[in-house]
Structures are given as structure tokens and as C-alpha cells.
VEXTORTOR-112658 format. One line per 2 residues: number of its first residue (from 1); for each residue z, y, x of C-alpha. Coordinates in steps of 0.001 Angstrom, whole numbers, padded with zeros to 6 digits. Example, Ala and Ser with C-alpha at 12.3 -4.5 7.8 and 13.67 -1.06 7.14 Angstrom:
! VEXTORTOR-112658
1> 007800:-004500:012300; 007140:-001060:013670
END
This chain:
! VEXTORTOR-112658
1> 000000:000000:000000; -000847:003232:001726
3> -001681:006792:001083; -000459:009786:003011
5> 003295:009617:003508; 005066:012925:003504
7> 006365:015052:000775; 003027:016352:-000341
9> 002893:017320:-003978; 001023:015157:-006450
11> 000035:015611:-010034; 001509:013431:-012742
13> -000162:010012:-012516; -001577:007668:-015079
15> -001675:003894:-014895; -005004:004135:-013099
17> -002988:004795:-009948; -002107:001119:-009920
19> -005704:-000044:-010039; -006911:-000188:-006466
21> -010397:-001230:-005428; -010747:-004173:-003110
23> -011676:-003660:000479; -009536:-000558:000819
25> -007911:-001794:004015; -009384:001115:005900
27> -007383:003794:004138; -005893:006232:006605
29> -002277:007267:006632; -000194:009895:008351
31> 002661:008403:010371; 006148:008959:009064
33> 009577:007512:009520; 011060:004205:010673
35> 014207:002441:011957; 015905:-000611:013245
37> 016641:-003231:010709; 020132:-004479:011169
39> 021563:-003009:008030; 025307:-003584:008364
41> 027197:-004319:005213; 025517:-003534:001932
43> 026509:-000221:000431; 027086:000124:-003280
45> 027042:003287:-005360; 029881:003593:-007845
47> 028335:006257:-010018; 028517:005756:-013777
49> 025462:005199:-016009; 023499:008238:-017005
51> 021664:009351:-020119; 018188:008148:-020969
53> 015311:009622:-019007; 013851:011369:-022022
55> 017060:013378:-022217; 017685:013711:-018501
57> 014525:012847:-016524; 016012:014194:-013293
59> 018294:011172:-013225; 015379:008722:-013021
61> 013374:007761:-009931; 010996:004936:-009052
63> 010958:003230:-005671; 008545:000988:-003800
65> 008829:-000373:-000275; 006368:-001879:002187
67> 007488:-004563:004614; 006236:-005939:007908
69> 007145:-009168:009686; 009382:-009011:012758
71> 010478:-011449:015439; 009217:-015002:015965
73> 009965:-015915:012344; 008191:-012814:011023
75> 011172:-011801:008939; 010577:-009003:006439
77> 011779:-005562:007449; 011240:-002138:005931
79> 008231:-000186:007231; 007607:002361:004496
81> 009516:003618:001489; 008303:005866:-001309
83> 010396:007401:-004075; 008888:009378:-006939
85> 010401:011367:-009778; 010144:010620:-013494
87> 007077:012889:-013525; 005515:011055:-010574
89> 006132:013724:-007938; 006875:012476:-004430
91> 010541:012837:-003512; 010456:010705:-000375
93> 007681:008955:001517; 008175:007880:005100
95> 007018:005263:007559; 010042:003465:008954
97> 010386:001825:012367; 012094:-001589:012282
99> 014767:-002342:014883; 013125:-005633:015784
101> 009701:-006086:017320; 006925:-006156:014736
103> 004957:-009389:014976; 002983:-009136:011735
105> 001925:-005816:010229; 000685:-007541:007068
107> -001916:-004782:006858; -003948:-006526:004180
109> -001020:-006259:001780; 001163:-003507:003210
111> -001482:-001156:004551; 000782:-000656:007571
113> -000847:-000348:010999; 000575:-000150:014485
115> -000150:003581:014757; 001840:004274:011585
117> 005089:003192:013196; 004769:004940:016569
119> 006524:008126:015445; 008176:006599:012408
121> 011737:007294:011315; 014343:004876:012701
123> 015609:002436:010090; 019247:003579:010247
125> 018258:007182:009596; 015819:006279:006824
127> 018391:004038:005171; 020889:006869:004917
129> 018228:009233:003562; 017114:006730:000934
131> 020637:005893:-000215; 021459:009576:-000553
133> 018421:010105:-002786; 019032:007178:-005128
135> 022819:007312:-005375; 023832:007936:-008975
137> 020210:007724:-010164; 018628:005229:-012507
139> 016219:003408:-010189; 012995:001972:-011601
141> 011191:-000688:-009595; 009138:-003864:-009863
143> 011154:-006812:-008502; 013284:-004021:-007091
145> 015861:-006445:-005683; 013391:-007061:-002847
147> 013364:-003351:-002046; 017148:-003098:-002079
149> 017375:-006186:000133; 015305:-004730:002979
151> 017151:-001424:002668; 020465:-003279:002893
153> 021806:-001656:-000243; 023396:-002725:-003524
155> 022771:-000476:-006536; 024900:-000628:-009713
157> 023207:-003053:-012162; 023541:-000600:-015055
159> 021468:001897:-013067; 018555:-000481:-012416
161> 015396:-000792:-014508; 013338:-003698:-013155
163> 009931:-003777:-014829; 009398:-007374:-013700
165> 012225:-008445:-016011; 010928:-006989:-019279
167> 008923:-009424:-021484; 008060:-006523:-023788
169> 005715:-005182:-021103; 003713:-008403:-021172
171> 003557:-008209:-024950; 002331:-004623:-024921
173> -000183:-005401:-022186; -001762:-007934:-024522
175> -002317:-005364:-027246; -005945:-004305:-027651
177> -006530:-000893:-026125; -003944:-001350:-023383
179> -006392:-002458:-020699; -004997:-000048:-018100
181> -001475:-001249:-018759; -002616:-004858:-018493
183> -004407:-004162:-015212; -001459:-002291:-013725
185> 000998:-004966:-014778; -001219:-007731:-013395
187> -001525:-006008:-010029; 002218:-005450:-009776
189> 003009:-009013:-010785; 000564:-010635:-008378
191> 001459:-008443:-005425; -002193:-007461:-005003
193> -001290:-003819:-005329; -003463:-001942:-002894
195> -001891:-000186:000041; 000071:002766:-001241
197> 003766:002545:-002000; 003461:005993:-003592
199> 000840:004728:-006027; 002894:001624:-006757
201> 006059:003625:-007399; 004126:005872:-009776
203> 002561:002923:-011581; 005980:001329:-011961
205> 007393:004503:-013499; 004454:004610:-015899
207> 005136:001004:-016890; 008774:001883:-017502
209> 007750:004735:-019790; 005754:002329:-021954
211> 008965:000551:-022994; 011460:003298:-022206
213> 012691:004014:-025712; 013061:000356:-026718
215> 014696:-000500:-023389; 017205:002345:-023435
217> 017989:001741:-027107; 018749:-001896:-026306
219> 020965:-000916:-023381; 022752:001682:-025501
221> 023417:-000844:-028262; 024740:-003362:-025747
223> 027109:-000782:-024244; 028389:000188:-027701
225> 029051:-003457:-028566; 030970:-003960:-025331
227> 033002:-000821:-025981; 033894:-001931:-029502
229> 034799:-005402:-028289; 037015:-003988:-025528
231> 038742:-001755:-028070; 039378:-004750:-030308
233> 037216:-003430:-033153
END
């Protein structure tokens, strides 16, 4: 996944951002940050749940990470992270230098090349920057546990919206007229998502918006039931 990391401004995206043409391996990118991957103990935010995005969109962000293989076993480590706002604007987008030696750039899938990591941000620095940006936010992602794993971070479950875990998206993608949604969802599910973590983060946020009201209503109802049960009502 690649585009031009840096905080350049972008217009609000549509689901077409997720539809990448094949053979786009030659996309160019501007180097950004990186770091060593030996993430000490996982850090967990203790912030309380926030209101729904439609009421407080500033509390919602989408994240997507690119990984490379390091060491003899080609273990996955973070090489790029992109975070976008509810509107799709870039909040963070940096190349990240792993602590271990990169043995597989996985360019076909990640879009990462050797040159991208030369002046990249060290992992430790990037990790702190990323955690600061997502702390207390509702984080939208596709199989986002993989992103948190390479960051070495544990986010409160009530503040996670994982689009890979919502059957309703598959149902809506099957509705006639939702061809873009179906295409975006297929690309995210198969991992054949082009080479831009910015585009993927935006597409994920767009997918979230498709089921936002139903999803948040369900969560709200569940919280109310738990509250009533705890109060003995």
C-alpha cells in the first residue's frame, strides 16, 4: 500500500480509494519515519467510550499499517502507519524503520521499498507518536488487531470498530447498486489492497460509515442493558 507519506492534505474520499489497479508496484513514495521493533510491554489506554461519530466525529480515526519481514524468519514488523480522520484527512503517515534487519520488503503487497526506510522514523519514536494520536479515540480498522500487534499496543475493546467483524457489511455489499462497497470490501478481506495505507485507512473509514448508525445503535443498546443489569433493574 503506498502513496506519499507525510501530512499532506487530502479531500474526503469515496470507496473508489480502495479499488487499486493491478500492476501498480511502481508507485513512488516519499520516505518517512521508522523504528526498531522491540516493543516492550503492551500499553493500554484507559479512556472511557465516546459518543458516536455522527455526534462527535473528532473522536473517530481509521488506521492501517504496512509490514515488512525481518530477520531469518522474516517476522512481521511495522514499516508504515497511516491514520486518517473521520472525514478522511491524513492525521499521520510515516515510514517506520524496524529495529531488526529487513529481509523481505514484501513490496508486492506492502509497497515498501528499501529507499523508503533509509530516513524513516525509528520504531520507538513512531510508536509513541501513534499511541498519542489514538489514545482515547474510537479506532476503525480492518482486522485491526494485526495493526495493534505490530505497534505493540492494546486499545480498549469498547473503542475499537473492526470492519472485518461486521457481517452486516457483507450483507450490504450484496445489495444491488453497492458495487463499490463490494469491491472495497473484497479487496480489504483478501489483502489485495494496493500499496497505500492511506487509501486503505480511508476505505476502511468509508466502510464503517456504511454501517455506522446500526453498529453504534447496537453498541448503545448493549451498554444500556449492561448498566440496567448492574443496577439490578
